[in-house]
C-alpha positions as CSV (number, residue, x, y, z in Angstrom):
1,M,140.6,86.9,109.5
2,P,138.3,85.0,111.9
3,N,137.5,86.8,115.2
4,E,139.5,85.7,118.2
5,R,136.3,86.0,120.3
6,F,133.6,83.7,119.0
7,D,130.6,85.8,117.9
8,F,127.6,83.6,118.4
9,S,125.2,86.3,117.2
10,R,127.1,86.6,113.9
11,L,127.2,82.8,113.6
12,G,123.5,82.6,114.0
13,F,123.0,85.2,111.3
14,V,125.4,83.4,109.0
15,V,123.8,80.0,109.6
16,A,120.3,81.5,109.0
17,G,121.5,83.0,105.7
18,I,123.1,79.8,104.5
19,Y,120.2,77.6,105.5
20,G,117.6,80.1,104.1
21,G,119.4,80.7,100.8
22,W,120.3,77.1,100.1
23,F,117.0,75.6,101.3
24,V,115.1,77.8,98.9
25,F,117.7,77.1,96.2
26,G,117.4,73.3,96.6
27,Y,113.6,73.5,96.5
28,F,113.4,75.5,93.3
29,Q,116.3,73.6,91.7
30,E,114.2,70.4,92.0
31,K,111.0,72.2,91.1
32,V,112.3,73.5,87.8
33,A,113.6,70.0,86.9
34,V,110.5,68.0,87.8
35,T,107.6,70.3,87.4
36,E,105.4,69.9,84.3
37,Y,104.4,73.4,83.1
38,E,101.1,72.8,81.3
39,G,102.3,69.3,80.5
40,Q,105.8,70.1,79.5
41,R,109.1,70.0,81.4
42,F,111.8,72.7,81.4
43,T,114.9,71.0,80.0
44,F,117.0,74.0,79.0
45,V,119.8,73.7,81.6
46,P,122.1,76.3,79.9
47,L,119.4,79.0,80.3
48,L,119.1,78.0,84.0
49,M,122.8,78.4,84.4
50,L,122.8,81.7,82.6
51,A,120.2,83.1,85.0
52,Q,122.1,81.8,88.0
53,C,125.5,83.1,87.0
54,A,124.2,86.5,85.8
55,V,122.3,87.1,89.1
56,S,125.3,86.0,91.2
57,T,127.5,88.3,89.2
58,A,125.2,91.3,89.9
59,V,124.9,90.4,93.6
60,G,128.7,89.9,94.0
61,A,129.3,93.2,92.2
62,L,126.9,95.0,94.6
63,A,128.6,93.4,97.6
64,L,132.0,94.7,96.3
65,V,130.6,98.2,96.0
66,L,128.9,98.2,99.4
67,T,132.0,96.8,101.2
68,G,134.3,99.2,99.4
69,A,136.6,96.4,98.5
70,S,140.0,97.2,97.0
71,P,140.6,96.0,93.4
72,T,142.2,92.6,92.8
73,R,145.6,92.5,91.1
74,I,145.3,88.8,90.1
75,P,145.3,88.4,86.3
76,T,141.8,88.2,84.9
77,V,142.7,85.0,83.0
78,R,142.9,83.2,86.4
79,Y,139.3,83.9,87.1
80,L,138.4,82.9,83.5
81,K,140.1,79.5,84.0
82,V,138.4,78.7,87.3
83,S,135.0,79.5,85.8
84,V,135.2,76.6,83.4
85,P,135.1,73.6,85.9
86,C,132.8,75.6,88.1
87,L,130.2,76.1,85.3
88,S,130.7,72.5,84.1
89,A,129.9,71.1,87.5
90,M,126.7,73.2,87.7
91,L,125.6,72.1,84.2
92,C,126.2,68.4,85.0
93,T,124.5,68.6,88.4
94,N,121.4,70.2,87.1
95,K,121.2,67.9,84.1
96,A,121.5,64.9,86.4
97,L,118.2,65.9,88.1
98,H,116.4,64.8,84.9
99,Y,117.7,61.2,85.5
100,V,118.0,60.7,89.3
101,P,116.0,61.9,92.3
102,F,117.1,65.0,94.2
103,P,118.1,63.1,97.5
104,L,120.6,61.0,95.4
105,Q,122.0,64.1,93.9
106,V,122.5,65.6,97.4
107,I,124.2,62.4,98.7
108,A,126.5,62.1,95.7
109,K,127.5,65.8,95.9
110,S,128.2,65.4,99.6
111,G,131.0,62.9,98.5
112,K,133.0,65.7,96.9
113,M,135.9,64.9,99.3
114,V,136.7,61.7,97.3
115,P,137.5,63.3,94.0
116,V,139.2,66.2,95.7
117,M,141.5,63.7,97.5
118,A,142.1,61.8,94.3
119,Y,143.1,65.0,92.5
120,G,145.3,66.1,95.3
121,R,147.0,62.7,95.6
122,F,147.7,61.9,92.0
123,V,148.0,65.5,90.5
124,Q,149.3,67.6,93.3
125,K,151.1,64.7,95.1
126,K,149.5,65.6,98.5
127,Q,149.7,63.2,101.4
128,Y,146.6,62.2,103.4
129,S,146.1,60.7,106.8
130,P,144.8,57.1,107.4
131,M,141.6,58.7,108.9
132,E,141.0,60.7,105.7
133,Y,141.3,57.5,103.6
134,L,138.9,55.7,106.0
135,C,136.4,58.5,105.7
136,A,136.7,58.5,101.9
137,I,135.9,54.7,101.8
138,L,133.0,55.3,104.1
139,V,131.6,58.1,102.0
140,T,132.1,56.1,98.7
141,A,130.3,53.1,100.2
142,G,127.5,55.3,101.4
143,V,127.0,57.0,98.0
144,V,127.1,53.7,96.1
145,G,124.8,52.1,98.5
146,F,122.3,54.9,98.4
147,A,122.2,54.7,94.6
148,M,121.8,50.9,94.6
149,F,119.1,50.4,97.2
150,K,115.5,51.4,96.7
151,N,112.1,50.5,98.2
152,K,110.2,47.6,96.8
153,G,107.0,47.1,98.8
154,A,108.0,46.4,102.3
155,G,111.5,45.4,101.4
156,T,114.6,46.7,99.7
157,E,116.0,45.8,96.2
158,V,119.2,46.6,94.4
159,A,118.5,48.2,91.1
160,F,120.5,49.8,88.2
161,D,118.9,51.1,85.0
162,A,119.9,53.3,82.1
163,S,118.4,56.4,83.6
164,L,120.2,55.9,86.9
165,M,123.5,55.2,85.2
166,T,123.2,58.3,83.1
167,G,122.5,60.4,86.2
168,L,125.4,58.9,88.1
169,L,127.7,59.5,85.1
170,L,126.7,63.2,85.1
171,L,127.1,63.5,88.9
172,G,130.6,61.8,88.5
173,M,131.6,64.4,85.9
174,A,130.3,67.1,88.2
175,L,132.4,65.8,91.1
176,L,135.5,65.7,88.9
177,C,135.0,69.4,88.1
178,D,134.3,70.1,91.8
179,A,137.6,68.5,92.6
180,M,139.4,71.0,90.4
181,T,137.5,74.1,91.4
182,P,138.4,74.5,95.1
183,N,142.1,73.9,94.4
184,M,142.1,76.6,91.7
185,Q,140.1,79.0,94.0
186,E,142.5,78.4,96.9
187,A,145.5,79.1,94.7
188,I,143.9,82.4,93.6
189,N,143.2,83.5,97.2
190,Q,146.7,82.6,98.4
191,D,148.4,84.5,95.5
192,A,146.1,87.5,96.1
193,K,147.0,87.7,99.8
194,K,150.7,87.2,99.0
195,L,150.7,89.9,96.4
196,A,148.8,92.3,98.7
197,L,151.3,91.7,101.5
198,E,154.2,92.4,99.2
199,L,152.6,95.7,98.0
200,G,151.5,96.7,101.5
201,E,147.9,96.7,100.5
202,E,144.7,95.3,101.9
203,P,144.0,91.8,100.5
204,P,141.2,91.8,97.9
205,S,137.7,90.7,99.0
206,S,136.5,87.2,98.5
207,F,133.6,88.7,96.6
208,H,136.1,89.3,93.7
209,L,136.2,85.6,93.2
210,M,132.4,85.3,93.4
211,T,131.9,88.2,91.0
212,L,134.5,87.5,88.4
213,S,134.1,83.7,88.2
214,N,130.4,84.1,87.8
215,M,130.9,86.9,85.2
216,F,132.9,84.5,83.0
217,S,130.5,81.7,83.7
218,T,127.7,83.9,82.5
219,G,129.6,84.3,79.2
220,W,130.2,80.5,78.9
221,S,126.5,79.8,79.7
222,L,125.4,82.1,76.9
223,A,127.8,80.5,74.5
224,V,126.7,77.0,75.4
225,L,123.0,78.1,75.1
226,A,123.7,79.5,71.6
227,L,125.9,76.7,70.3
228,S,123.4,74.0,71.6
229,G,120.7,75.5,69.3
230,Q,118.3,75.7,72.3
231,M,118.1,79.5,72.7
232,A,115.0,80.0,70.6
233,D,113.3,77.0,72.1
234,A,114.2,78.1,75.6
235,I,112.9,81.6,75.0
236,N,109.7,80.3,73.5
237,F,109.2,77.9,76.4
238,C,109.4,80.8,78.9
239,V,107.0,82.9,76.8
240,E,104.5,80.1,76.6
241,H,104.9,79.1,80.2
242,P,105.7,82.3,82.2
243,A,105.3,80.4,85.5
244,V,108.8,79.0,85.0
245,L,110.3,82.5,85.1
246,K,109.2,82.9,88.7
247,D,110.8,79.6,89.7
248,I,114.0,80.4,87.8
249,A,114.2,83.9,89.5
250,F,113.9,82.3,93.0
251,F,116.5,79.6,92.0
252,A,119.0,82.2,90.8
253,L,118.5,84.8,93.6
254,S,118.6,82.2,96.4
255,S,121.9,80.8,95.0
256,S,123.6,84.2,95.1
257,I,122.4,84.8,98.6
258,G,123.7,81.4,99.8
259,Q,127.1,82.1,98.2
260,I,127.4,85.4,100.1
261,F,126.8,83.8,103.4
262,I,129.2,80.9,102.7
263,Y,131.9,83.4,102.0
264,Q,131.1,85.2,105.2
265,S,131.3,82.0,107.2
266,Q,134.7,81.1,105.7
267,Y,136.0,84.6,106.5
268,Y,134.8,84.9,110.1
269,F,134.7,81.3,111.4
270,G,137.0,79.2,109.2
271,G,136.8,76.0,107.3
272,L,135.6,73.6,110.0
273,T,132.5,75.6,111.0
274,T,131.7,76.2,107.3
275,T,132.0,72.5,106.5
276,T,129.8,71.5,109.5
277,I,127.2,74.0,108.4
278,G,127.4,72.7,104.9
279,V,127.0,69.1,105.9
280,T,123.9,69.8,108.1
281,R,122.5,72.0,105.4
282,K,122.6,69.3,102.8
283,F,121.1,66.8,105.2
284,F,118.1,69.1,106.0
285,T,117.8,70.0,102.3
286,M,117.4,66.3,101.6
287,L,114.7,66.1,104.2
288,I,112.8,69.0,102.7
289,S,112.9,67.4,99.3
290,I,111.6,64.1,100.7
291,V,108.7,65.9,102.4
292,A,107.9,68.3,99.6
293,Y,108.2,65.9,96.7
294,G,107.2,62.6,98.3
295,H,110.5,60.7,97.8
296,V,110.4,57.3,99.5
297,I,113.7,56.4,101.2
298,S,114.4,52.8,102.4
299,L,116.0,52.0,105.7
300,A,119.2,50.9,103.9
301,Q,119.3,54.2,102.1
302,W,119.0,56.1,105.4
303,V,122.0,54.1,106.8
304,C,124.0,54.9,103.6
305,A,123.1,58.6,104.0
306,L,124.4,58.6,107.6
307,C,127.6,57.0,106.4
308,V,128.1,59.8,103.9
309,F,127.4,62.7,106.3
310,G,129.2,61.0,109.1
311,G,132.3,60.4,107.0
312,V,132.4,64.0,105.8
313,T,132.0,65.4,109.3
314,I,134.7,63.1,110.8
315,A,137.1,64.1,108.0
316,G,136.5,67.8,108.7
317,I,137.1,67.3,112.4
318,D,140.3,65.3,111.8
319,K,141.6,68.0,109.4
320,H,140.9,70.7,111.9
321,R,142.7,68.8,114.7
322,R,145.8,68.3,112.5
323,N,145.8,71.9,111.4
324,S,145.6,73.1,115.0
325,K,148.6,70.9,115.9
326,I,150.6,72.4,113.1
327,E,149.6,76.0,114.1
328,Q,150.6,75.2,117.7
329,G,153.9,73.9,116.5
330,H,154.6,77.0,114.5
331,K,153.7,79.2,117.5
332,G,156.1,77.2,119.7
333,I,158.9,77.7,117.3
334,E,158.2,81.4,117.2
335,R,158.3,81.6,121.0
336,Q,161.6,79.8,121.1
337,E,163.1,82.2,118.5
338,L,161.9,85.2,120.6
339,K,163.6,83.8,123.7
340,L,166.9,83.3,121.8
341,E,166.8,86.9,120.7
């Protein structure tokens, strides 16, 4: 559970780990997608996902061993199910980079709260505050605006083409999968804690979720690679262009490192701090991409980007404020019950 005394040194360590891991991940994610290796581009996304999931499985398993985590009692099939939307989102996200620039991918993925709210409202019948709906509108407008506006000389034009529409469709599918994944993960974590409490055991580590979901995603990636008929071509590409192997290795390893620090942030500092770190991380990742790969962003797009990041931040603060009021209400009830006793 989060520490009662805020540990700034630990926070600094976690922030450095998240920024370091995901900055490197974002750089190599884009590099693998856009680099021409001796005149040819790497287009074998399933192989990329296979490497990412396999390395994350190994790193997660190592974390379980080093932390001496107790075994999970959650049925394995639950982890199998959550791996499906998780891998699907990764496949769509990385494939989208062949059609849209990396800054647009970052902006669109930052709007994950919109499909999550839609899934919660219509599937789980959840209720949301007016502020959350306002933030969702702000984020949606920002994502759409960022996609529509682009530089043309000294001005700005609105543009849609087949490539952009294909990329946006892939990002939309990724967001739909992202909307399912956190709800399934949360259900697993809650059930695991409840079961451990009933049995008088320590709750299983969050690294179980990282390890097992990535393990099944590794299997799915291998199946997709084989069924797509790309396996031989992907292997031949890597043999003929060994430079891509180094980029894939950095991509996969940095992803697993970033995941570990995100789990640590959630464990020690809670959702609001993790969300804030995530929003700022995505913004700086976009800046790194703009500088490293020479993307030109119009003033209108900068305004849209600020709408997205601002909307996500405000929504996180509003959620934290409402959760704090609920917790205070529960504590007040408990104190009244103690007085009555």
